[in-house]
C-alpha positions as CSV (number, residue, x, y, z in Angstrom):
1,M,47.6,-27.1,78.4
2,H,45.0,-24.5,79.1
3,R,43.8,-22.7,82.2
4,F,40.4,-24.2,83.2
5,S,37.3,-22.0,83.1
6,D,35.2,-21.8,86.1
7,A,32.8,-24.5,84.7
8,E,35.8,-26.8,84.1
9,I,37.0,-26.2,87.7
10,D,33.5,-27.0,89.1
11,A,33.5,-30.2,86.9
12,A,36.9,-31.2,88.2
13,L,35.9,-30.5,91.8
14,S,32.8,-32.6,91.5
15,R,35.0,-35.5,90.9
16,L,37.3,-34.5,93.9
17,P,34.8,-34.0,96.6
18,E,37.3,-33.3,99.4
19,W,39.1,-30.6,97.4
20,S,38.1,-27.0,97.3
21,R,39.0,-23.9,95.3
22,V,41.1,-21.3,97.0
23,G,41.7,-18.4,94.7
24,E,43.6,-19.8,91.8
25,C,44.5,-23.1,93.5
26,I,42.7,-26.3,94.5
27,Q,43.5,-27.5,98.0
28,R,43.0,-30.3,100.4
29,T,44.1,-31.1,103.8
30,F,44.8,-34.7,104.6
31,T,44.9,-36.0,108.2
32,F,47.0,-39.0,109.2
33,A,47.6,-41.0,112.3
34,D,51.0,-39.3,113.1
35,F,53.9,-37.4,111.7
36,V,55.5,-40.6,110.2
37,Q,52.4,-41.3,108.1
38,S,52.3,-37.6,107.1
39,M,55.8,-37.7,105.9
40,A,55.4,-41.0,104.1
41,F,52.6,-39.3,102.2
42,V,54.6,-36.2,101.5
43,N,57.6,-38.3,100.3
44,G,55.3,-40.1,97.9
45,M,53.9,-36.8,96.6
46,A,57.5,-35.5,96.1
47,E,58.4,-38.6,94.0
48,H,55.2,-38.2,92.0
49,A,55.8,-34.5,91.4
50,E,59.3,-35.1,90.1
51,R,57.9,-37.9,87.7
52,V,55.2,-35.7,86.3
53,Q,57.1,-32.4,86.6
54,H,54.3,-30.7,88.5
55,H,55.1,-29.6,92.0
56,P,52.5,-28.7,94.6
57,D,52.8,-26.4,97.6
58,I,53.0,-28.6,100.6
59,L,52.3,-27.7,104.2
60,V,53.1,-30.2,107.0
61,R,51.6,-29.8,110.4
62,W,52.4,-33.0,112.3
63,S,49.5,-35.3,111.4
64,K,48.0,-32.9,108.7
65,V,49.3,-32.3,105.2
66,T,47.9,-29.6,103.1
67,L,48.4,-29.7,99.3
68,S,47.8,-26.6,97.1
69,L,47.9,-27.1,93.4
70,S,48.1,-24.5,90.6
71,T,49.7,-24.5,87.2
72,H,52.0,-21.6,87.1
73,D,52.6,-21.9,83.3
74,V,48.8,-21.1,82.6
75,G,48.3,-18.8,85.7
76,G,45.6,-20.9,87.4
77,I,44.1,-24.3,87.6
78,S,44.5,-26.9,84.8
79,A,44.1,-30.5,84.1
80,K,47.6,-31.1,85.7
81,D,46.1,-30.0,89.0
82,A,43.1,-32.2,88.7
83,D,45.2,-35.3,87.8
84,F,47.7,-34.6,90.6
85,A,44.7,-34.3,93.1
86,A,43.2,-37.5,91.9
87,H,46.7,-39.2,92.4
88,A,47.1,-37.8,95.9
89,D,43.7,-39.1,96.8
90,A,44.5,-42.5,95.7
91,A,47.9,-42.4,97.4
92,A,46.4,-41.3,100.7
93,A,43.8,-44.0,100.7
94,P,46.0,-46.9,101.9
95,L,47.8,-44.8,104.6
96,K,46.3,-44.8,108.1
97,Q,44.3,-41.6,108.3
98,R,42.5,-40.2,111.4
């Protein structure tokens, strides 16, 4: 696993249009219908994080969930983050979002 270059980060974000770079992380805020939907999403992210051994920072604000992804082992953004972001996008799609 290697730390992405700026060009690799740009390429990854081009495939993840709702994500943005924030320092040495990629980040997206998801908006759901209510707190129950937000927590269902968070619980799914926790299960996935344990399976892949890659844990995002998660901020929950009632109907909003913000994921921040960075690979601490490489000190920045890596393929692990892009893969997790793609999984999060797919997992959020069937949940009722605002």
